[in-house]
N, C-alpha and C positions, 0 to 999 in steps of 0.2 A: 910288294910294289903296288901302287895305285896309278891308274892311267886315265887321262882326260882325252877323249876323242872329240875333236872339234875345238882344239885350243886356239887362243888368240882372240876369241870373242869376249864381250863384256862379262858374261856370266862365268865363262871358263877362267878368265883372269882372276875374278873375285874368288872363285873356288880354289884355284891354285894357291892363293895367298893363305887360305884357311886350312889347307891340308897338312901344313908342316907339323903340327902337333901329333898327327895321326900316322904319318909314314915317313921313313927316312929316305925313301926313293919315290919320286914322282915323275912319270913319263908324260910329256905333252906331245900330242899327235895332231897334225893337220898337213895341208899341202905345203905350208910355209911356216913351220913352228918356230917360236922364239921363246926363250926362257923367261919366266916370270920371277922365279927365285934363282939365285946363282947356282944352286945345287941340282936344279932340274935337269932331267934327260930330255932330249928332243928326238922325235922320230917322224920322218916325212912319209906320209901315206895319203892316198886317195881312198876315201871311205866307200866309194862305189866299187872298189876293186876288192873282191873277196880275199884273195891271198895276202894283199897288203894289210887288210884289217886283221887277218889271222896272225900275221907277224907282229902287228902293233900291240895286240893284247896278250901275246904269249908271255907267261911269267907273271901276269897281273893277278892280284887278289880281288881288287875292286876296280871296275871300269865305270867311268861317267861319260854319258853321251850328251854333249852340249852343243852339237854342231848347229850352225845357223846358215841356211841357204839363202841365196838371193830371193828377194820377195816377188817371185813370179810363180804363178800357179803351175805352169807347164813344167818348170824345173822341179817343183815339189812333187808333182805327180810322177815324174820320171825317176828322180834320185832318191826320195825318201824311202820307198819300199825296198830298194836295193840296199841302202845303208842299214836299215833296220834288220833286214834278213842277214846281211853280212855280220853285223855286230852280234845278233842273237846266236848265230851258228858258231862264231868264234868264242863267245862267252861260254856256250854249252861245251864246246870241245875242250877249252882250257880250264873249265870249272871256275870261271870268274863271276863274281856278283856284278849286277848291272844297276846303275842309277840313271834313269832317263829324265832329262830336263824337258818338260812338256809345257804347252800352253793350253788355252781354254777354247780354242776355235771349234772344237767338236761339240760343245755344250748346246743344248736346246735354247734358242734365243728367248723363249718364253720364261726361262728360269734364271737368266743371268743377273736378275736383280737380287739374287741370294744364292751365290754359287758355293756349293760344298763338294766334298768328295763323292757325294751321292747324286749330284745333279744329273738329270737324264741326258743321254747322248743323242743328239739329232742335229748333225751339221747341216747348214743351209748354204755353205760356200764351198768352192772347189778346194780351198786350202784346209777348211775344216774337215772335209771328207777324207783328205789325205791323213790328217792327224788322227782321225778316228780309226782309219785302217791300220796305221802303224802301231797305235796303242793296242788294238785287238791282236795284232801279231805278237806283241810282247805278252799280253795277258794269256794268250793261248799257250805260250811256252811255259809260263808259270803254272798254269793248270795241269799241264802234262808232266810237271816236275823236272823239266829240262834246264831250267835256269831259276835262280833266285834274283828277283829284281824289284825295283821301286819305280813308280811313276811319280815324279815330283812336279806339280803344276804351279805355274806362276800366272798372275795377272799381267797386263801390260806392265813394263817395268821402266823405272827412272833411276837416276843415280849419277854420281860424279864420273867423269872421264868417258862419257858416252855422247859427245857432241854429234857424232855422225850416226848414232844408232837409235836414239829415242825419239819417238814421235812428239813427246811432250817438249823435248828440247827444241825440235824444229818448229813446232807450232807456237810455243810461248817463250821459252828462255831466250833463244837467239834474237827474235824480232824485238822483244821488250828490252833486251840489253842494248840494242841500237836505237832506243827511243822510237821504235816502230809500233806496228799494230799486230797484236797476237791473233792467232787463228784458232778456231775450234771447229769440230766436225758436227754437223747435223743439228745439235741441240745443246746449248751451253747451260741449260738449267737442270741437266741430269747429273747425278753424282757418278763419279768414275774413279775406281780404285787403281792404284799403281803399286807395284812391289818394288821396294828399295833394293837395288842390286847388291850392296854389301850384305844385307840381310839374307838374300837368296844364296849367296856364296857360303855364308856361315851355316845356313840350314842344310844345304846339299852335303856339306862335309859331315855334319852331325848325322844326317840320315844314313849316309853311306857307311858310317862307322858305328852304327847301332844295329846289333844283330836282329832284334825283334821288330825292326822297322820294315823289314823286307816283305815282299809279296803283298804290298798294299799301295793304294793311291794316297798321296799326301799333297795338301795345299801348302805352299811355302809361305812363311810369315808375312802378313800384309796388314797394315793399320786399318782399323775399322773406321766407320763414319767418314767415308771419303768426301772431299769437296766436290761441288758441281764444277762444270767447266769454267763458268764465270768466276767462281771462288778460287779455283786454281790460278787463273790469270791474275786476280787481285793479290793473292798471296805471293806469287812470283814477282809481280811488279813492286810490291811493297819491299821485298827483300832486296831487289835491285835498285830501289830508290827511283822508280820510273812511274809514269802515268799508265794506268791499266786499260789502255785502249785495246779493243778486240773486235773481231769480225767473225761471224759464223758462216761457214761454208755449207750451203744447202746441198741436198742430194743431186740436184740437177747440175751443179757445178762439176761434179765428177764425171757426169756423162759427157759434157762438152769438152772439159779439159783432158779427159782420157783419150780423146782423139789425137792429142799432141804430146801428152806427158804420160808415158807408160806407167809410172808409179801410181798416178791418180786412177788409172784404169784398174790396177791391181787392188787399190784400196777400196774401191767402190763396193765390192761384195762384203766388206767388213763394217760398213757404216751402221748396221743395226746395233753394234756395240756402243754407239754414241747417241742413239735416238731414244734410249730408255735407261733406267738405272743399271749400272754395271758395278756390282758389289761382290767382293771376293772374301769368303769366310775362311780363315785359317785357324779356327778354334782348336781343331784336332792337334795340329802341330804345337800351338802355343801351350796347350795344357799338358801335352806329353813331355815337352822339353823345357817347360817353364821359361818360355821365350817371349819377350815383349818386342814387337816390331817397332821400327823407327817411325815416329809420328810424322805427319806430312809437313808440318812447319819446320821441323828439324831437318828432314830430308831436303827440302828446298834450300835451307840455309847452307847445308853442306855442299850442295851443288854449286851455289853461287860462290862460296868460298874457294872451291876447287877450280872452277871453270871461268868465272866472270869477275872475280875481284881484280882490281887494278893496283 
């Protein structure tokens, strides 16, 4: 049996679709789990509760941790270490392999113009500090031989069926679809990579079911040569048949708007990802698995067809 902890999110749903060839039994675990495939088992659990996590992973061969918490630093600081500790202990106890879906918040901002699996770790945000901490917890368990695990990192992601989840959808797809003005953060002339969610799901399934992929960090497949913010907006507008109007939100905007809009306050510490090149290298995965990521034009086209076609 294979188990997804944190089911119901975009990445978890894509992963669940891709695991059918690998396992006859898939368990989906969250506070309010729902089946993705008719044959899925569902299990209700709070991942901050050690005993519930222990019960959720019992009998599993491979566990995927794809949980997404509310985008608030204080929630991450409180919940993530508990979740990681509970999952690592349960996997060690039940001899489960672990695949952890991670992001790049812990990387040194001076190196995000060329992110590889070897990029230096130096978080400058509260959320990045949390991600560095929980990754260290996992790596320590690997080094001690207490668990076999994978850290699978993704860039910011985009894809179909994520209208409420993707910053790219909120900033560009939705306003342009309504003939409005797209928004970009900080600097629209910098390239910014995005990982296509169906590619991420396929890659996680491949990694989890590849014996020699374990005890390593992997970057999930992401197209090279990403567009700049302005180019993203033009590509999206063209596919929607709209005028590519856009507005850049400067850093001071998040200081003032953060007084009234909590999300803007939370986003402010991550603005450095938009004021410089943000380029995500997945050569290691592509070469090992002979995998070609979805190119950006095709990704945009698939989103428009799935979400915005009339």
